[in-house]
C-alpha positions in Angstrom: 165.0 88.9 89.5 165.5 91.3 92.3 163.8 90.7 95.7 161.7 93.9 95.2 160.4 92.7 91.8 159.8 89.3 93.0 157.4 90.5 95.8 155.8 92.9 93.3 155.0 90.0 90.9 153.7 87.8 93.7 151.4 90.5 95.1 150.0 91.2 91.6 149.3 87.5 91.1 147.5 87.2 94.3 145.3 90.2 93.7 142.6 88.5 91.7 142.0 86.1 94.6 142.1 88.8 97.2 139.6 90.9 95.3 137.1 88.0 94.7 137.2 86.8 98.4 134.9 88.4 100.9 132.8 90.4 98.5 129.1 90.7 99.1 127.1 91.2 95.9 123.2 91.9 95.7 121.4 89.1 93.8 117.9 90.3 94.6 116.0 93.3 95.8 112.5 94.5 95.8 110.7 97.5 97.2 107.2 96.4 95.9 106.7 99.7 94.0 106.0 97.5 90.8 104.1 94.1 90.6 106.1 91.1 91.9 107.7 88.8 89.4 107.5 84.9 89.3 110.3 84.5 91.8 107.8 85.4 94.5 104.8 83.0 95.2 102.1 82.0 97.7 100.0 78.9 98.1 97.1 81.1 98.9 97.0 82.5 95.3 98.6 85.0 92.8 100.5 87.9 94.4 100.0 91.6 93.7 100.3 95.0 95.5 98.5 96.4 98.4 98.3 100.1 98.8 98.9 101.8 102.2 96.1 103.1 104.3 95.3 106.8 103.9 96.2 107.7 107.6 99.6 106.0 107.3 102.1 108.3 109.0 105.5 106.4 109.2 108.2 105.8 106.6 106.3 102.8 105.2 103.5 104.8 103.5 104.1 102.9 100.2 102.8 99.9 98.5 103.4 96.5 99.9 103.4 92.9 98.6 99.9 91.4 99.0 97.6 88.9 97.4 96.1 89.7 93.9 92.6 89.2 95.5 93.2 92.5 97.3 94.3 91.4 100.7 97.3 91.0 103.0 98.6 87.8 104.5 97.4 86.1 107.7 97.6 82.2 107.8 99.4 82.4 104.4 102.9 81.8 103.1 105.3 84.0 101.1 108.1 82.3 99.2 111.2 83.6 97.4 112.8 81.2 95.0 116.0 82.3 93.3 118.1 80.5 90.5 121.5 80.8 88.8 123.4 82.5 91.6 127.1 82.8 91.3 129.5 80.6 93.3 129.3 81.6 97.0 129.9 80.5 100.5 127.2 82.5 102.4 123.9 84.2 102.0 122.5 87.3 103.7 118.9 88.5 103.6 117.0 91.5 105.1 113.3 92.4 104.9 111.0 94.7 106.6 108.1 92.9 108.3 104.9 94.9 108.7 102.2 93.8 111.2 98.6 95.1 111.2 95.8 94.7 113.7 95.6 93.1 117.1 98.3 90.6 117.4 98.2 89.0 120.8 101.7 87.1 120.5 101.8 84.5 123.3 98.7 85.5 124.9 95.0 84.1 124.3 93.6 83.7 121.7 97.0 83.2 120.3 99.7 82.2 119.9 100.3 84.5 116.8 103.1 82.9 115.0 105.4 83.5 112.1 107.8 80.9 110.8 110.8 81.9 108.8 112.9 79.4 107.0 114.7 78.0 104.1 113.9 74.4 102.9 116.7 72.0 104.0 118.7 74.7 105.9 116.9 76.0 108.9 113.5 77.1 110.2 112.7 79.5 113.0 109.3 80.1 114.6 108.7 83.2 116.9 105.5 85.2 117.8 104.7 88.9 117.7 102.3 91.2 119.7 101.0 94.7 118.9 98.3 94.7 121.7 99.8 96.6 124.8 100.2 94.4 127.8 100.6 91.2 125.9 103.8 89.3 125.3 105.7 88.0 122.3 108.8 85.9 121.7 110.6 88.0 119.1 113.6 88.6 118.9 113.9 85.0 120.4 112.2 81.7 119.3 108.8 80.8 120.7 107.7 80.5 123.5 110.3 83.0 125.1 108.4 85.9 126.7 109.1 89.7 125.8 106.7 92.7 126.0 104.6 93.5 122.9 106.6 95.4 120.1 110.0 94.5 121.4 112.5 95.2 118.7 110.0 97.1 116.6 111.4 100.2 114.5 107.9 101.8 114.1 104.7 101.3 116.3 101.2 102.3 115.3 102.3 104.3 112.2 100.7 102.1 109.3 97.2 103.6 109.5 93.9 102.2 110.7 93.3 98.5 109.8 89.6 97.6 109.8 89.1 100.1 112.8 92.3 99.1 114.6 95.1 101.6 115.0 97.6 99.0 116.1 100.6 98.1 113.9 104.3 97.4 114.1 107.4 97.3 111.7 110.3 95.2 112.2 113.6 95.2 110.2 114.9 91.6 110.1 118.2 90.3 108.8 119.9 86.9 108.7 123.3 85.7 107.6 124.0 82.0 107.1 126.5 79.6 105.3 125.2 78.8 102.0 126.4 77.3 98.6 123.1 76.6 96.8 122.8 78.1 93.3 118.9 77.9 93.6 118.1 78.8 97.2 114.5 79.6 98.5 113.1 81.1 101.5 109.7 81.6 103.1 107.6 83.2 105.8 104.4 81.4 107.0 101.7 82.7 109.4 100.0 80.5 111.7 97.5 80.7 114.5 96.3 84.0 113.3 92.7 85.2 113.0 91.2 86.6 109.8 93.4 89.1 107.9 90.9 91.8 108.8 91.9 91.5 112.5 95.6 90.2 112.2 97.5 90.6 109.0 101.1 90.8 107.9 103.2 91.7 104.7 106.9 92.4 103.8 108.6 95.3 102.2 112.2 96.2 101.1 113.4 92.6 100.4 117.2 92.4 99.8 119.3 89.3 99.3 123.1 89.1 98.9 125.7 86.3 98.6 129.3 86.2 99.6 131.0 85.2 96.4 133.9 82.9 95.9 136.6 83.1 93.1 136.3 81.1 89.9 138.4 77.9 90.0 140.7 79.4 87.3 141.2 82.6 89.3 141.8 80.6 92.6 144.7 78.8 90.9 146.6 82.0 90.6 147.3 81.9 94.3 149.6 78.8 93.8 152.3 80.5 91.7 152.0 83.6 94.0 152.6 81.5 97.0 155.5 79.8 95.3 157.2 83.1 94.6 156.7 84.3 98.1 158.3 81.1 99.4 161.2 81.5 97.0 161.7 85.1 98.0 161.8 84.2 101.6 164.3 81.5 101.0 166.6 83.8 99.0 166.4 86.3 101.7 167.7 83.7 104.3 170.4 82.6 101.8 171.7 86.2 101.3 171.6 86.6 105.1 
């Protein structure tokens, strides 16, 4: 077999492995334009949709995730549970966080906290503020201090929430090593007042995993490596 053909064969055998590695694939996405499925839950009760306020003026004047009783979330949790994911080495999630009302962050009568986590993997607690002159911890962990609305992509665009024009939108994203086929993640509010004064919800939830090759495909790299080694040895011998 000529050197040129040897390299072509080795390259062809390695292609399935190369294509399978480093590929992010979407395993879940939801813009909450239709009712949520059983993969989403809350210990506060069944979930449903919440319509935007009539004076909403930003890019998020759509429907949001809410409780079926007709309210948004305060000291409540939202949990996403996935199952049957393909073999993978990492997971990446993104979501839009929407805050309504007078969040004071680290200031009295707070702290107004949200905890994000995945059971058995990691948990992060931070605070948010929408009231001018108050402080929050985001984008760092609580109790770091930053001005209200730090990192927000929209401020005061979600409409009037029980008389309050205050609101904020954040785009959150996290990537972490992960091999679980049945992962779950949650957000939990704590220290908040009644939802009519301080509320939150999520929109545009998106989850991806970094796939790994199937075992049979991964074995293809062995003959490919052997051919490349043989080609290099023959080249040295001919030299």
